[in-house]
C-alpha atoms as a printed R data frame, in Angstrom:
    type eleno elety resid chain resno       x      y       z
1   ATOM     1    CA   MET     A     1  -0.023  0.059  -0.035
2   ATOM     2    CA   ASP     A     2   2.936  2.350   0.189
3   ATOM     3    CA   PHE     A     3   3.818  4.856  -2.476
4   ATOM     4    CA   ILE     A     4   7.407  4.104  -3.568
5   ATOM     5    CA   SER     A     5   9.264  6.974  -5.053
6   ATOM     6    CA   PRO     A     6   9.964  7.109  -8.785
7   ATOM     7    CA   SER     A     7  13.665  6.446  -8.337
8   ATOM     8    CA   PRO     A     8  15.895  3.472  -7.487
9   ATOM     9    CA   ARG     A     9  16.229  5.242  -4.113
10  ATOM    10    CA   ARG     A    10  12.938  5.413  -2.169
11  ATOM    11    CA   LEU     A    11  11.568  8.717  -1.024
12  ATOM    12    CA   GLY     A    12  10.603  7.292   2.360
13  ATOM    13    CA   LEU     A    13   6.996  8.550   2.332
14  ATOM    14    CA   PRO     A    14   4.629  6.529   4.661
15  ATOM    15    CA   GLY     A    15   1.854  4.209   3.613
16  ATOM    16    CA   LEU     A    16  -1.517  5.575   2.705
17  ATOM    17    CA   VAL     A    17  -3.720  3.660   5.059
18  ATOM    18    CA   GLY     A    18  -5.316  6.904   6.229
19  ATOM    19    CA   LEU     A    19  -7.447  6.771   3.093
20  ATOM    20    CA   LEU     A    20  -9.029  3.408   4.096
21  ATOM    21    CA   ALA     A    21 -11.826  4.935   6.135
22  ATOM    22    CA   ALA     A    22 -12.794  7.231   3.267
23  ATOM    23    CA   LEU     A    23 -12.672  4.267   0.871
24  ATOM    24    CA   ALA     A    24 -14.742  1.947   3.081
25  ATOM    25    CA   ALA     A    25 -17.963  2.898   1.285
26  ATOM    26    CA   CYS     A    26 -16.440  1.619  -1.976
27  ATOM    27    CA   ALA     A    27 -16.428 -1.941  -0.689
28  ATOM    28    CA   GLY     A    28 -20.149 -2.347  -1.257
29  ATOM    29    CA   ARG     A    29 -22.132 -2.262  -4.446
30  ATOM    30    CA   VAL     A    30 -20.318 -0.701  -7.391
31  ATOM    31    CA   PRO     A    31 -22.169  2.581  -8.238
32  ATOM    32    CA   VAL     A    32 -23.664  3.291 -11.653
33  ATOM    33    CA   LEU     A    33 -21.794  6.183 -13.293
34  ATOM    34    CA   VAL     A    34 -22.970  8.167 -16.299
35  ATOM    35    CA   PRO     A    35 -21.042 11.232 -17.455
36  ATOM    36    CA   PRO     A    36 -23.222 14.420 -17.546
37  ATOM    37    CA   SER     A    37 -24.787 15.157 -20.917
38  ATOM    38    CA   GLY     A    38 -23.253 18.606 -20.885
39  ATOM    39    CA   GLY     A    39 -19.789 17.264 -20.882
40  ATOM    40    CA   VAL     A    40 -17.107 16.496 -18.295
41  ATOM    41    CA   GLU     A    41 -15.193 19.523 -17.038
42  ATOM    42    CA   ALA     A    42 -13.788 17.954 -13.899
43  ATOM    43    CA   VAL     A    43 -13.489 14.666 -12.043
44  ATOM    44    CA   GLU     A    44 -12.797 14.007  -8.385
45  ATOM    45    CA   GLY     A    45 -12.384 10.833  -6.381
46  ATOM    46    CA   PHE     A    46 -10.005  8.198  -5.030
47  ATOM    47    CA   GLY     A    47  -7.896  5.673  -6.834
48  ATOM    48    CA   SER     A    48  -4.937  3.338  -6.653
49  ATOM    49    CA   ALA     A    49  -1.988  2.847  -8.897
50  ATOM    50    CA   SER     A    50   0.601  0.066  -9.385
51  ATOM    51    CA   MET     A    51   3.211  1.079 -11.938
52  ATOM    52    CA   ARG     A    52   6.726 -0.228 -12.563
53  ATOM    53    CA   GLY     A    53   9.404  0.811 -15.022
54  ATOM    54    CA   GLU     A    54  12.953  2.038 -15.397
55  ATOM    55    CA   ASP     A    55  12.349  5.371 -13.658
56  ATOM    56    CA   VAL     A    56   9.218  4.782 -11.514
57  ATOM    57    CA   VAL     A    57   7.996  2.268  -9.004
58  ATOM    58    CA   VAL     A    58   4.591  3.385  -7.558
59  ATOM    59    CA   LYS     A    59   2.065  1.476  -5.602
60  ATOM    60    CA   GLY     A    60  -0.580  3.072  -3.417
61  ATOM    61    CA   LYS     A    61  -3.856  4.927  -3.027
62  ATOM    62    CA   PHE     A    62  -4.474  8.600  -3.549
63  ATOM    63    CA   ALA     A    63  -7.153 11.295  -3.847
64  ATOM    64    CA   PHE     A    64  -7.380 13.204  -7.092
65  ATOM    65    CA   LEU     A    65  -9.050 16.246  -8.628
66  ATOM    66    CA   PHE     A    66  -8.667 17.248 -12.288
67  ATOM    67    CA   ARG     A    67 -10.290 20.228 -13.940
68  ATOM    68    CA   ARG     A    68 -10.060 21.719 -17.401
69  ATOM    69    CA   PRO     A    69  -8.010 23.487 -18.618
70  ATOM    70    CA   GLY     A    70  -4.845 21.891 -17.214
71  ATOM    71    CA   PHE     A    71  -5.519 21.861 -13.482
72  ATOM    72    CA   GLY     A    72  -5.136 18.917 -11.153
73  ATOM    73    CA   ARG     A    73  -4.329 17.813  -7.609
74  ATOM    74    CA   VAL     A    74  -3.083 14.427  -6.373
75  ATOM    75    CA   GLU     A    75  -2.805 13.922  -2.596
76  ATOM    76    CA   ALA     A    76  -1.660 11.062  -0.439
77  ATOM    77    CA   VAL     A    77  -1.967 10.978   3.402
78  ATOM    78    CA   ASP     A    78  -0.020  9.115   6.045
79  ATOM    79    CA   PRO     A    79  -1.595  6.748   8.659
80  ATOM    80    CA   ILE     A    80  -2.453  9.654  11.046
81  ATOM    81    CA   GLY     A    81  -4.079 11.754   8.390
82  ATOM    82    CA   ARG     A    82  -1.266 14.152   7.525
83  ATOM    83    CA   THR     A    83  -0.566 14.911   3.868
84  ATOM    84    CA   ALA     A    84   2.496 12.774   2.980
85  ATOM    85    CA   PHE     A    85   2.836 14.488  -0.411
86  ATOM    86    CA   LEU     A    86   0.759 16.309  -2.909
87  ATOM    87    CA   ILE     A    87   1.136 17.245  -6.578
88  ATOM    88    CA   ILE     A    88  -0.521 20.388  -7.897
89  ATOM    89    CA   PHE     A    89  -0.911 20.953 -11.656
90  ATOM    90    CA   ARG     A    90  -1.525 24.453 -13.004
91  ATOM    91    CA   GLU     A    91  -1.733 24.414 -16.773
92  ATOM    92    CA   ASP     A    92   1.852 23.812 -17.943
93  ATOM    93    CA   ARG     A    93   3.528 23.716 -14.516
94  ATOM    94    CA   ALA     A    94   3.369 21.246 -11.660
95  ATOM    95    CA   TYR     A    95   4.617 21.151  -8.071
96  ATOM    96    CA   PHE     A    96   5.507 18.042  -6.010
97  ATOM    97    CA   VAL     A    97   5.104 19.151  -2.379
98  ATOM    98    CA   VAL     A    98   6.325 17.415   0.803
99  ATOM    99    CA   PRO     A    99   4.564 19.430   3.583
100 ATOM   100    CA   GLY     A   100   6.372 17.616   6.380
101 ATOM   101    CA   LYS     A   101   9.664 18.923   5.105
102 ATOM   102    CA   LYS     A   102   8.432 22.384   3.806
103 ATOM   103    CA   ALA     A   103   9.933 21.493   0.483
104 ATOM   104    CA   TYR     A   104   8.813 21.202  -3.162
105 ATOM   105    CA   ALA     A   105  10.022 20.609  -6.667
106 ATOM   106    CA   GLU     A   106   8.713 22.255  -9.857
107 ATOM   107    CA   GLU     A   107   8.542 20.862 -13.400
108 ATOM   108    CA   THR     A   108   6.307 20.824 -16.434
109 ATOM   109    CA   SER     A   109   3.034 19.078 -15.973
110 ATOM   110    CA   GLU     A   110   3.855 16.236 -18.300
111 ATOM   111    CA   ALA     A   111   7.302 15.701 -16.757
112 ATOM   112    CA   MET     A   112   5.737 15.611 -13.291
113 ATOM   113    CA   MET     A   113   3.094 13.093 -14.371
114 ATOM   114    CA   LYS     A   114   5.927 10.976 -15.724
115 ATOM   115    CA   ARG     A   115   7.610 11.168 -12.294
116 ATOM   116    CA   PHE     A   116   4.379 10.044 -10.638
117 ATOM   117    CA   LEU     A   117   3.059  7.366 -13.110
118 ATOM   118    CA   GLY     A   118   5.985  6.841 -15.525
119 ATOM   119    CA   ILE     A   119   3.891  8.191 -18.364
120 ATOM   120    CA   SER     A   120   3.881 11.712 -19.814
121 ATOM   121    CA   LEU     A   121   0.233 12.904 -19.811
122 ATOM   122    CA   PRO     A   122  -1.092 16.398 -19.316
123 ATOM   123    CA   PRO     A   123  -3.940 16.795 -16.734
124 ATOM   124    CA   ASP     A   124  -6.685 17.175 -19.383
125 ATOM   125    CA   GLU     A   125  -5.807 13.819 -20.832
126 ATOM   126    CA   VAL     A   126  -5.811 12.205 -17.436
127 ATOM   127    CA   LEU     A   127  -9.352 13.602 -17.091
128 ATOM   128    CA   ARG     A   128 -10.319 11.963 -20.370
129 ATOM   129    CA   LEU     A   129  -8.811  8.649 -19.247
130 ATOM   130    CA   LEU     A   130 -10.589  8.681 -15.914
131 ATOM   131    CA   SER     A   131 -13.988  9.745 -17.283
132 ATOM   132    CA   GLY     A   132 -14.008  7.663 -20.503
133 ATOM   133    CA   ALA     A   133 -15.105 10.874 -22.326
134 ATOM   134    CA   TRP     A   134 -13.128 11.032 -25.566
135 ATOM   135    CA   ALA     A   135 -15.624 12.887 -27.777
136 ATOM   136    CA   ASP     A   136 -13.437 16.005 -27.851
137 ATOM   137    CA   ALA     A   137 -10.273 14.177 -28.708
138 ATOM   138    CA   GLY     A   138 -10.282 14.879 -32.469
139 ATOM   139    CA   ALA     A   139  -7.860 13.873 -35.132
140 ATOM   140    CA   GLY     A   140  -5.501 16.640 -34.139
141 ATOM   141    CA   SER     A   141  -5.003 15.244 -30.702
142 ATOM   142    CA   GLY     A   142  -2.959 12.326 -31.972
143 ATOM   143    CA   TRP     A   143  -5.052  9.844 -30.109
144 ATOM   144    CA   ASN     A   144  -6.135  6.542 -31.622
145 ATOM   145    CA   VAL     A   145  -9.052  5.109 -29.534
146 ATOM   146    CA   GLU     A   146 -11.066  2.037 -30.188
147 ATOM   147    CA   GLN     A   147 -14.679  1.314 -29.066
148 ATOM   148    CA   ASP     A   148 -16.150 -2.013 -28.081
149 ATOM   149    CA   GLU     A   149 -19.416 -3.466 -29.283
150 ATOM   150    CA   ARG     A   150 -21.320 -1.307 -26.769
151 ATOM   151    CA   GLY     A   151 -19.748  1.903 -27.955
152 ATOM   152    CA   ARG     A   152 -17.454  2.274 -24.980
153 ATOM   153    CA   VAL     A   153 -13.867  3.395 -25.451
154 ATOM   154    CA   GLY     A   154 -11.976  0.269 -24.426
155 ATOM   155    CA   SER     A   155  -8.443  1.016 -25.562
156 ATOM   156    CA   GLY     A   156  -6.325  3.680 -27.069
157 ATOM   157    CA   GLY     A   157  -2.827  4.939 -27.634
158 ATOM   158    CA   ARG     A   158  -0.574  7.863 -28.563
159 ATOM   159    CA   ASP     A   159   3.178  8.411 -28.811
160 ATOM   160    CA   GLY     A   160   4.088  4.951 -27.439
161 ATOM   161    CA   PHE     A   161   1.610  5.145 -24.591
162 ATOM   162    CA   ALA     A   162  -1.346  2.742 -24.497
163 ATOM   163    CA   PHE     A   163  -4.249  2.057 -22.240
164 ATOM   164    CA   THR     A   164  -6.776 -0.834 -22.050
165 ATOM   165    CA   VAL     A   165  -9.899 -0.753 -19.887
166 ATOM   166    CA   ARG     A   166 -10.021 -3.960 -17.912
167 ATOM   167    CA   GLU     A   167 -13.266 -3.169 -16.237
168 ATOM   168    CA   PHE     A   168 -15.987 -0.462 -16.485
169 ATOM   169    CA   PHE     A   169 -18.336  0.931 -13.865
170 ATOM   170    CA   PRO     A   170 -21.949 -0.010 -14.530
171 ATOM   171    CA   GLY     A   171 -23.539  2.755 -16.624
172 ATOM   172    CA   ALA     A   172 -22.012  4.413 -19.713
173 ATOM   173    CA   GLY     A   173 -18.399  3.487 -20.307
174 ATOM   174    CA   VAL     A   174 -16.588  5.007 -17.326
175 ATOM   175    CA   PRO     A   175 -13.350  3.085 -16.664
176 ATOM   176    CA   ARG     A   176 -12.942  1.361 -13.299
177 ATOM   177    CA   ASP     A   177  -9.730 -0.591 -13.889
178 ATOM   178    CA   ILE     A   178  -7.258  0.549 -16.481
179 ATOM   179    CA   GLY     A   179  -4.123 -1.161 -17.757
180 ATOM   180    CA   LEU     A   180  -1.344  1.223 -18.752
181 ATOM   181    CA   SER     A   181   1.885  0.916 -20.644
182 ATOM   182    CA   GLY     A   182   4.556  3.170 -22.085
183 ATOM   183    CA   PRO     A   183   8.178  3.008 -23.088
184 ATOM   184    CA   GLY     A   184   9.731  0.860 -20.364
185 ATOM   185    CA   THR     A   185   6.793  1.261 -18.065
186 ATOM   186    CA   PHE     A   186   3.685 -0.883 -17.317
187 ATOM   187    CA   GLY     A   187   0.981 -1.241 -14.643
188 ATOM   188    CA   ARG     A   188  -2.577 -0.425 -13.868
189 ATOM   189    CA   MET     A   189  -4.736  2.203 -12.247
190 ATOM   190    CA   LYS     A   190  -8.029  1.477 -10.450
191 ATOM   191    CA   VAL     A   191 -10.666  4.083  -9.738
192 ATOM   192    CA   LEU     A   192 -12.245  3.410  -6.372
193 ATOM   193    CA   LYS     A   193 -14.607  6.400  -6.196
194 ATOM   194    CA   LEU     A   194 -15.438  9.041  -8.848
195 ATOM   195    CA   GLY     A   195 -17.630 12.105  -9.193
196 ATOM   196    CA   PHE     A   196 -18.200 14.447 -12.130
197 ATOM   197    CA   ASN     A   197 -18.073 18.205 -12.202
198 ATOM   198    CA   PRO     A   198 -17.702 18.971  -8.508
199 ATOM   199    CA   PRO     A   199 -18.106 22.597  -7.294
200 ATOM   200    CA   LEU     A   200 -15.289 24.843  -8.363
201 ATOM   201    CA   ARG     A   201 -12.655 25.090  -5.602
202 ATOM   202    CA   GLU     A   202  -9.853 27.398  -6.674
203 ATOM   203    CA   ALA     A   203  -8.072 26.892  -3.350
204 ATOM   204    CA   ALA     A   204  -7.353 23.283  -4.338
205 ATOM   205    CA   PHE     A   205  -4.894 24.543  -6.978
206 ATOM   206    CA   ASP     A   206  -3.472 27.522  -5.060
207 ATOM   207    CA   VAL     A   207   0.300 27.424  -4.720
208 ATOM   208    CA   SER     A   208   0.821 30.733  -2.886
209 ATOM   209    CA   PHE     A   209   1.669 28.774   0.315
210 ATOM   210    CA   LEU     A   210   4.897 27.642  -1.402
211 ATOM   211    CA   ARG     A   211   6.360 31.013  -0.628
212 ATOM   212    CA   GLY     A   212   7.129 29.548   2.781
213 ATOM   213    CA   TYR     A   213   8.652 26.356   1.316
214 ATOM   214    CA   VAL     A   214  12.121 25.634  -0.026
215 ATOM   215    CA   LEU     A   215  12.476 24.899  -3.738
216 ATOM   216    CA   LYS     A   216  14.540 21.835  -4.329
217 ATOM   217    CA   THR     A   217  15.686 19.758  -7.367
218 ATOM   218    CA   TRP     A   218  14.057 16.437  -7.931
219 ATOM   219    CA   GLN     A   219  17.209 14.681  -6.774
220 ATOM   220    CA   GLU     A   220  17.116 16.743  -3.489
221 ATOM   221    CA   ILE     A   221  13.509 15.709  -2.968
222 ATOM   222    CA   LEU     A   222  14.446 12.091  -3.402
223 ATOM   223    CA   GLU     A   223  17.165 12.455  -0.777
224 ATOM   224    CA   LEU     A   224  14.841 13.871   1.945
225 ATOM   225    CA   PRO     A   225  15.093 11.693   5.060
226 ATOM   226    CA   ASP     A   226  12.108  9.879   6.462
227 ATOM   227    CA   ARG     A   227   9.988 11.659   8.967
């Protein structure tokens, strides 16, 4: 259940069992999910990831919020409810924050997503992947997606990255279990809880608090000692 850092040297962040209480409701009947007819502008929920590759080894649970255009937040908590780390995406920039050490690293959004999952995807495409809503991914997007006999997008790829939906939520083609692969990387992501178009919360993407934090390189972040 631990998140293992995307490096041969582990970051030393605690396990994420603090999310178990919030996820307990997911153990019952799988909900029916249908994307809103007006389109998906944001998704929010809980998920888990298990990815392995040359530059990333990740296994754990996390909360997420992604909103168009280019905003996102991924947060993991430790066993006593403190934020172990969070990633904030703001259009073309992203911030990996370790609150317990008052430290953060900054990179492009796609580079940070590769640090996290081993695959370079901007936040808006993560939103498509989580929602199963690909209607706005036209020919210019570079995506090649395939539908199953029920009209659900079951697989797709672009620039060496590929996904396959292993399981859908009951309803209208929202992925629940997704197989992922990229150059030298493979694994899966499972959505444990999902909601569409939550109320706008600008504070979720605010990075002004980083004025009180120390900017570090990614290597320096990896070398932070355990709490």
